[in-house]
C-alpha positions in Angstrom: -33.2 -58.8 116.5 -31.0 -56.0 115.4 -28.3 -58.5 114.5 -30.8 -60.4 112.3 -31.7 -57.2 110.5 -28.1 -56.4 109.7 -27.4 -60.0 108.5 -30.6 -59.9 106.4 -29.5 -56.6 104.7 -26.0 -58.0 104.0 -27.4 -61.2 102.5 -29.8 -59.1 100.4 -26.9 -56.9 99.2 -24.8 -59.9 98.4 -27.5 -61.5 96.2 -28.4 -58.1 94.7 -24.8 -57.9 93.4 -25.4 -61.1 91.4 -28.9 -60.9 90.1 -30.1 -58.4 87.4 -33.4 -58.2 89.3 -33.2 -57.3 93.0 -34.4 -60.1 95.4 -37.2 -57.9 96.8 -39.3 -60.9 97.6 -36.6 -62.3 99.9 -36.2 -59.0 101.6 -40.0 -58.6 102.0 -40.3 -62.0 103.6 -37.5 -61.3 106.1 -39.1 -58.0 106.9 -42.5 -59.6 107.7 -40.8 -62.3 109.9 -38.8 -59.7 111.8 -41.7 -57.3 112.3 -44.0 -60.2 113.4 -41.7 -60.4 116.5 -42.9 -56.8 117.3 -46.5 -58.0 116.9 -45.9 -60.6 119.6 -43.2 -59.0 121.8 -44.9 -55.6 122.3 -48.1 -57.0 123.8 -46.1 -59.3 126.0 -44.1 -56.4 127.3 -47.3 -54.5 127.9 -48.8 -57.4 129.7 -45.8 -57.7 132.1 -45.9 -54.1 132.9 -49.6 -54.1 133.4 -49.2 -57.0 135.9 -46.4 -55.1 137.7 -48.2 -51.8 137.9 -51.8 -53.1 137.9 -52.7 -50.9 134.9 -54.4 -52.6 131.9 -53.7 -49.7 129.6 -50.2 -51.0 129.0 -51.6 -54.1 127.4 -53.7 -52.1 125.0 -50.8 -49.9 124.2 -48.5 -52.9 123.5 -51.1 -54.5 121.2 -51.4 -51.1 119.4 -47.7 -50.8 118.9 -47.2 -54.4 117.8 -50.1 -54.2 115.3 -48.9 -50.8 114.0 -45.4 -52.1 113.5 -46.6 -55.1 111.5 -48.9 -53.0 109.4 -46.4 -50.3 108.7 -43.6 -52.6 107.6 -46.0 -54.8 105.6 -47.1 -51.8 103.5 -43.6 -50.4 103.4 -42.2 -53.8 102.2 -44.8 -54.0 99.4 -44.0 -50.4 98.3 -40.2 -51.1 98.4 -40.7 -54.3 96.4 -42.7 -52.5 93.8 -40.2 -49.7 93.5 -37.3 -52.1 93.0 -39.3 -53.9 90.3 -40.1 -50.7 88.4 -36.6 -49.4 88.8 -35.2 -52.5 87.2 -37.7 -52.2 84.4 -36.6 -48.6 83.7 -32.9 -49.6 83.5 -33.6 -52.4 81.1 -35.9 -50.2 78.9 -33.3 -47.5 78.7 -31.0 -49.9 76.9 -33.7 -50.6 74.4 -33.9 -47.0 73.3 -30.6 -47.3 71.5 -29.9 -43.8 72.7 -26.5 -43.8 74.4 -26.7 -40.2 75.6 -30.0 -40.8 77.2 -28.8 -43.9 78.9 -25.7 -42.1 80.2 -27.8 -39.2 81.6 -30.0 -41.7 83.5 -27.0 -43.5 84.9 -25.3 -40.4 86.0 -28.4 -38.9 87.5 -29.0 -39.1 91.3 -31.9 -41.4 92.1 -34.4 -40.5 94.8 -33.5 -43.8 96.5 -29.9 -42.9 97.0 -30.5 -39.2 97.7 -33.2 -39.7 100.3 -31.5 -42.4 102.4 -34.8 -43.5 103.8 -36.1 -40.0 104.8 -38.1 -39.4 101.6 -41.7 -38.5 102.1 -44.7 -39.2 99.9 -44.8 -35.6 98.8 -41.1 -35.8 97.8 -41.9 -38.9 95.8 -44.8 -37.4 94.0 -42.8 -34.2 93.1 -39.8 -36.2 91.8 -42.1 -38.6 89.9 -43.9 -35.8 88.1 -40.6 -34.2 87.1 -39.3 -37.6 85.7 -42.6 -38.3 83.9 -42.5 -34.9 82.2 -38.8 -35.4 81.4 -39.5 -38.8 79.8 -42.3 -37.3 77.6 -40.1 -34.4 76.6 -37.1 -36.6 75.8 -39.3 -38.8 73.6 -40.8 -35.9 71.7 -37.6 -34.0 71.1 -35.8 -37.2 70.2 -37.9 -37.5 67.1 -36.2 -34.3 65.8 -32.8 -34.6 67.4 -32.0 -38.2 66.5 -32.3 -37.7 62.7 -30.3 -34.5 62.8 -27.5 -36.2 64.7 -27.5 -39.2 62.4 -27.4 -36.9 59.3 -24.4 -35.0 60.7 -22.5 -38.3 61.2 -23.5 -40.5 58.2 -25.6 -38.5 55.8 -28.8 -40.1 54.6 -28.0 -43.5 56.1 -27.6 -41.8 59.5 -30.8 -39.8 59.0 -32.8 -42.9 58.3 -31.4 -44.6 61.4 -32.1 -41.5 63.4 -35.7 -41.5 62.3 -36.1 -45.1 63.5 -34.3 -44.3 66.8 -36.4 -41.2 67.3 -39.7 -43.1 66.8 -38.5 -45.9 69.1 -37.7 -43.3 71.8 -41.1 -41.6 71.3 -42.7 -44.9 72.3 -40.2 -46.1 75.0 -39.0 -42.9 76.8 -42.5 -41.9 78.1 -42.9 -45.4 79.4 -39.5 -45.1 81.2 -40.7 -41.7 82.6 -43.9 -43.3 83.9 -41.9 -46.2 85.4 -39.5 -43.8 87.1 -42.4 -41.8 88.4 -44.0 -45.0 89.9 -40.6 -45.8 91.5 -40.3 -42.5 93.2 -43.9 -42.5 94.4 -43.4 -46.0 95.9 -40.1 -44.8 97.6 -42.1 -41.9 99.0 -44.8 -44.2 100.3 -42.2 -46.4 102.0 -40.5 -43.4 103.6 -43.7 -42.0 104.9 -45.1 -45.2 106.2 -41.9 -46.5 107.9 -40.3 -43.2 108.8 -36.6 -42.6 109.2 -36.0 -43.4 112.9 -35.9 -47.2 112.9 -35.3 -47.8 109.2 -32.4 -45.5 108.3 -29.7 -47.7 109.6 -30.8 -50.8 107.7 -31.6 -48.7 104.7 -28.0 -47.4 104.6 -26.7 -50.9 105.1 -28.6 -52.1 102.1 -28.2 -49.2 99.6 -25.3 -47.1 100.9 -22.9 -49.9 101.7 -23.6 -52.6 99.3 -21.1 -55.5 99.8 -20.0 -55.7 96.2 -21.0 -54.2 92.8 -23.3 -56.0 90.4 -21.9 -58.9 88.4 -20.5 -58.2 85.0 -22.0 -59.8 81.9 -19.7 -60.2 78.9 -20.3 -59.5 75.2 -23.4 -59.0 73.1 -24.8 -62.3 74.4 -24.3 -61.1 78.0 -22.6 -64.3 79.0 -22.3 -65.1 82.7 -18.9 -66.1 84.1 -17.4 -66.6 87.5 -17.9 -63.4 89.6 -14.8 -61.1 89.5 -14.8 -58.0 91.6 -12.5 -56.2 89.2 -14.8 -56.8 86.2 -17.8 -55.8 88.3 -16.1 -52.6 89.3 -15.0 -51.8 85.8 -18.6 -52.3 84.6 -19.9 -49.9 87.2 -17.3 -47.3 86.0 -18.2 -47.9 82.4 -21.9 -47.2 83.1 -20.9 -43.6 84.1 -19.0 -42.9 80.9 -19.9 -42.8 77.2 -19.7 -46.6 77.2 -23.0 -46.7 79.1 -25.4 -49.1 77.4 -22.6 -50.9 75.4 -21.9 -54.6 76.3 -18.8 -55.0 78.4 -15.8 -57.0 77.2 -12.8 -56.5 79.4 -10.6 -53.9 81.1 -6.9 -53.4 81.9 -5.6 -51.7 85.0 -2.6 -49.6 84.1 -1.8 -48.2 87.5 -2.5 -44.5 87.1 -5.1 -45.1 84.4 -7.5 -47.8 83.2 -8.6 -49.0 79.8 -12.2 -50.2 79.3 -13.2 -52.3 76.3 -16.8 -52.6 75.1 -18.0 -54.4 71.9 -17.7 -51.1 70.1 -14.9 -48.9 71.6 -11.8 -48.6 73.6 -11.9 -46.0 76.3 -8.9 -44.9 78.5 -9.6 -43.0 81.7 -7.0 -41.0 83.6 -6.3 -41.0 87.3 -9.0 -38.4 87.9 -11.6 -40.3 85.9 -11.2 -38.0 82.8 -11.4 -39.4 79.3 -7.9 -39.6 77.9 -8.6 -41.5 74.7 -11.7 -43.0 72.9 -11.3 -45.1 69.7 -13.8 -47.2 67.9 -12.6 -50.7 67.4 -13.7 -50.9 63.8 -11.4 -48.0 63.0 -8.2 -49.7 64.3 -6.1 -51.4 61.7 -3.3 -52.8 63.8 -2.1 -53.1 67.4 1.4 -53.6 68.6 3.6 -53.0 71.7 6.5 -50.5 71.3 9.0 -48.7 73.4 8.5 -44.9 73.3 11.4 -42.4 74.1 10.9 -40.3 77.2 12.9 -37.5 78.7 16.6 -37.9 79.5 16.9 -40.8 77.0 14.7 -43.2 78.9 12.3 -45.6 77.3 8.6 -46.2 78.1 6.3 -49.0 77.0 3.2 -48.3 75.1 0.5 -49.8 72.9 0.6 -48.4 69.4 -2.8 -48.2 67.6 -2.7 -47.8 63.8 -5.9 -46.3 62.4 -7.6 -47.1 59.1 -8.3 -43.4 58.5 -6.9 -40.2 60.0 -8.9 -38.7 62.8 -10.4 -35.2 62.8 -7.2 -33.9 64.5 -5.1 -35.4 61.6 -3.6 -38.3 63.7 -3.1 -41.6 61.9 -2.2 -43.5 65.1 -2.7 -43.3 68.9 -0.3 -44.4 71.6 -1.4 -45.6 75.1 1.5 -45.3 77.6 2.0 -48.1 80.1 4.2 -48.3 83.1 5.4 -51.9 82.5 5.9 -54.2 79.5 3.5 -56.8 81.0 0.7 -54.2 81.2 1.3 -53.2 77.6 1.3 -56.8 76.4 -2.0 -57.5 78.3 -3.7 -54.4 76.9 -2.5 -55.3 73.4 -3.8 -58.8 73.7 -7.2 -57.6 75.0 -7.5 -55.0 72.2 -6.7 -57.6 69.5 -9.4 -60.0 70.9 -11.9 -57.2 70.8 -11.0 -56.3 67.3 -11.3 -59.9 66.1 -14.7 -60.2 67.8 -15.9 -57.1 65.9 -14.6 -58.4 62.6 -16.2 -61.8 63.1 -19.6 -60.2 63.9 -19.4 -57.9 60.9 -18.6 -60.8 58.6 
């Protein structure tokens, strides 16, 4: 039985890595099947012991334990399914707000599901849900003022007009996300209170703490689906924790001690510690080429040279991305050119 639970969790994690909506229905059905064995086996064990010791109370106790196990996990499975559904709804709605900072804050935040590890109680769920509901309402109201101000600072009246639209959209959507997040945490609390942390913590960690592989990457604005690639899926997960969160993924280039991430809007280079080394908007790049850069002691290093259409705020008219090998520089150059051509074709 324990082996079946572990296999079920691994299958569920495998499918969850591919689908945008978690397969909660499959997990719930497996849970009912497995817990039905308690409903049958516990009374049988009680009957055997009652016959051995001539005490009918063991039969009653076995029936009570089996029925309780089935009821607890049926309710817990429904609560878990509902929480996964509302959680997915919140993630998709966060993208529709068009507020990149808001989406990044949600992605970087610690969810009650990962923090509780199956030990969350109903009270914890309600407390966390109320906080997220208030936060969603607050973000929606303050966004009506902040979004136009940010837009005006960047693009004048045009940015102000877009900011007004973005703020009004957030006023409608963000409270809905807060309500959905609150429902998610309450359902997680119900599941934790009903099932408890004794028998469920191992399978819970197997599903959420040690997921077999990250979620599949979708490419471009059309979110095209391709053959699963672990490297792209990992790069997408990293991008969701940076300022590229909410922007459709294009490609990435592993440069050894750093990595370059390309979305439909920007090129982002992350250092060995995950710090942002360089961020450039694709529409501001005029030309891309591979060059050899002089290093110390007369040595040469390969790099990707980005010519900009306009000088940056620091006065630079070009940026250089250092690469360890020529092949890496050529690959990054080719990916950047494809991304720039895609942006130009969309704008035209």
